[in-house]
C-alpha positions as CSV (number, residue, x, y, z in Angstrom):
1,M,64.0,195.6,45.6
2,T,60.8,193.7,45.9
3,R,60.3,190.1,47.0
4,K,58.9,187.7,44.2
5,Y,56.7,184.9,44.6
6,K,58.5,181.5,44.7
7,V,56.4,179.0,42.6
8,L,57.3,175.4,42.3
9,F,55.5,173.3,39.7
10,L,55.4,169.5,40.2
11,C,55.4,167.0,38.1
12,R,56.2,163.2,38.1
13,E,59.2,163.2,35.8
14,N,59.7,166.7,35.7
15,S,60.7,166.4,32.3
16,A,57.8,168.0,30.3
17,R,54.9,169.8,31.5
18,S,56.6,171.0,34.9
19,I,59.4,172.3,32.9
20,I,57.4,174.3,30.4
21,A,55.6,175.9,33.5
22,E,58.7,176.9,35.0
23,A,60.1,178.3,31.8
24,L,57.0,180.4,30.8
25,L,56.6,181.5,34.3
26,R,60.1,182.6,34.1
27,E,60.2,184.1,30.9
28,L,56.6,185.9,31.0
29,A,56.9,187.1,34.5
30,G,60.4,186.8,36.1
31,H,60.3,190.2,37.2
32,R,57.6,188.8,39.9
33,F,58.2,185.2,40.3
34,E,61.1,183.1,40.8
35,A,60.0,179.5,39.0
36,F,61.2,176.1,40.1
37,S,60.5,172.7,38.8
38,A,60.7,168.9,40.1
39,G,59.3,165.9,40.2
40,P,59.6,162.4,42.5
41,E,61.1,160.4,39.7
42,P,63.2,163.2,37.6
43,A,64.1,162.2,34.1
44,A,67.7,162.5,32.8
45,R,66.8,165.3,30.8
46,V,64.3,167.5,29.7
47,H,62.1,165.9,26.9
48,P,63.3,166.9,23.5
49,I,59.7,167.7,22.3
50,A,59.2,170.1,25.6
51,A,62.6,171.8,24.5
52,A,61.4,172.1,20.9
53,Q,58.4,173.8,22.1
54,L,59.8,176.2,24.4
55,R,63.1,176.9,22.1
56,P,61.4,179.8,20.1
57,G,60.6,181.8,22.8
58,I,62.6,180.9,26.0
59,S,65.7,182.8,26.1
60,D,67.8,180.6,28.6
61,L,66.9,176.8,27.9
62,G,69.8,175.8,29.5
63,A,68.7,176.8,33.0
64,L,66.2,173.9,32.5
65,S,66.9,170.7,34.1
66,P,64.9,167.9,35.9
67,K,65.1,168.1,39.8
68,S,64.3,165.7,42.5
69,W,61.8,167.4,44.8
70,L,63.5,166.5,47.7
71,E,65.8,169.1,46.6
72,F,62.9,171.5,48.0
73,T,62.4,170.1,51.5
74,G,65.6,170.8,53.1
75,E,66.0,173.4,55.6
76,W,68.5,175.1,52.8
77,A,65.6,175.2,50.4
78,P,64.1,178.2,49.0
79,R,60.7,178.8,50.8
80,M,57.9,178.5,48.2
81,D,54.9,180.4,48.4
82,L,53.1,178.4,46.1
83,V,53.2,174.7,44.9
84,I,51.5,173.7,41.9
85,A,51.1,169.9,40.8
86,L,50.7,169.5,37.4
87,D,50.1,165.7,37.5
88,A,47.6,163.7,39.8
89,C,50.3,161.3,41.2
90,V,52.0,164.3,42.9
91,A,49.1,166.4,44.1
92,G,48.0,166.2,47.9
93,H,48.9,163.7,50.0
94,H,51.8,162.5,47.7
95,A,53.9,165.2,47.8
96,P,56.2,165.8,50.6
97,L,56.0,168.3,53.1
98,F,57.8,171.8,51.4
99,P,59.1,174.4,54.0
100,G,57.6,177.4,54.4
101,E,54.1,176.3,54.1
102,P,53.4,177.1,50.8
103,S,50.0,177.2,49.1
104,L,49.1,174.2,47.4
105,S,47.4,174.1,44.2
106,H,46.5,172.0,40.8
107,W,46.5,172.5,37.4
108,T,45.2,169.4,35.4
109,F,46.7,168.9,32.0
110,G,47.2,165.9,30.2
111,D,50.1,163.8,30.0
112,P,51.9,164.0,26.8
113,L,54.2,161.2,27.4
114,T,51.5,158.8,27.9
115,G,50.9,155.6,26.0
116,E,52.4,154.6,22.2
117,M,51.5,156.9,19.6
118,P,53.5,157.8,16.3
119,E,55.8,161.0,16.7
120,P,53.5,163.2,14.7
121,E,50.8,162.5,17.2
122,R,53.0,162.9,20.1
123,V,54.2,166.4,18.8
124,R,50.7,167.5,18.2
125,L,49.6,166.5,21.4
126,F,52.8,168.3,23.1
127,E,51.8,171.5,21.2
128,K,48.2,171.1,22.7
129,V,49.3,170.9,26.1
130,F,52.0,173.3,25.6
131,W,49.5,176.2,24.8
132,Q,47.0,174.7,27.3
133,I,50.0,175.8,30.0
134,V,50.8,179.2,28.2
135,R,47.0,179.9,29.0
136,Q,47.3,178.9,32.7
137,V,50.2,180.7,33.2
138,S,48.7,183.8,31.6
139,T,45.7,183.9,33.7
140,F,47.8,182.8,36.9
141,I,50.0,186.0,36.1
142,E,47.2,188.1,35.6
143,S,45.3,186.9,38.7
144,P,45.1,189.8,41.3
145,Q,46.0,187.9,44.1
146,Y,49.4,187.8,42.8
147,A,49.8,191.5,41.7
148,A,50.8,192.6,45.5
149,V,54.1,191.9,47.2
150,P,53.9,188.4,49.0
151,E,53.4,188.9,52.6
152,A,56.3,187.7,53.9
153,A,58.1,190.7,52.2
154,A,56.6,192.9,54.4
155,R,58.4,191.2,57.2
156,V,61.9,192.3,58.3
157,D,64.2,188.7,58.0
158,S,65.4,187.5,61.0
159,P,69.1,186.4,61.0
160,A,67.7,182.7,60.8
161,C,65.5,183.5,57.6
162,V,68.8,184.7,55.5
163,S,69.0,181.7,53.3
164,D,65.2,182.5,52.0
165,A,66.7,185.4,50.0
166,V,68.6,183.0,47.9
C-alpha cells in the first residue's frame, strides 16, 4: 500500500474555506492525500453556506467538523507533509509548530464571512470562493511535485514512528 501525503488546511474558524479545501482534496484525490483542516478559534459547526456548497459533490459531509489546530501539534498527531494556510492570520509565525517539519504554504482567498451583507450577497461570495478553492485544489492535485510517493514512505518506519501510520 502506498503512503498518502498528509495535508492540513488552516483557517481561523475552520468553518468555511479550510473545510471546503479539506473536503475537496479528500473527494477529488483521497487515494493520494489524507486531508485535514483546523484553526486557532474553531467555530461550533461548519458554516451552513459552506455545507450547502459542498453538498452536491461531497460524499461524506458528516466527517467534516471544525477542529483546533492544537489537535495536530502533539506527539500523537498525524505527521503532516504539507500545511496550507488559507487565512493571513494563521500563516507563518502565527501558526504553531507541527510535528514532522511539514512544508508550509499559503493560498490567498477572500473571507466569505467578513463584514455585514445581505444573505444573497454572502451566498454569491461563498460561491466565488468555493470555485477559487476548486481551481487551486485541482492545480495542487495536478502538480508533478505531488505525483510521487512522499519521501518518508520510502523509509522503513521504526517502532517509534508507528503512530504516523494512523
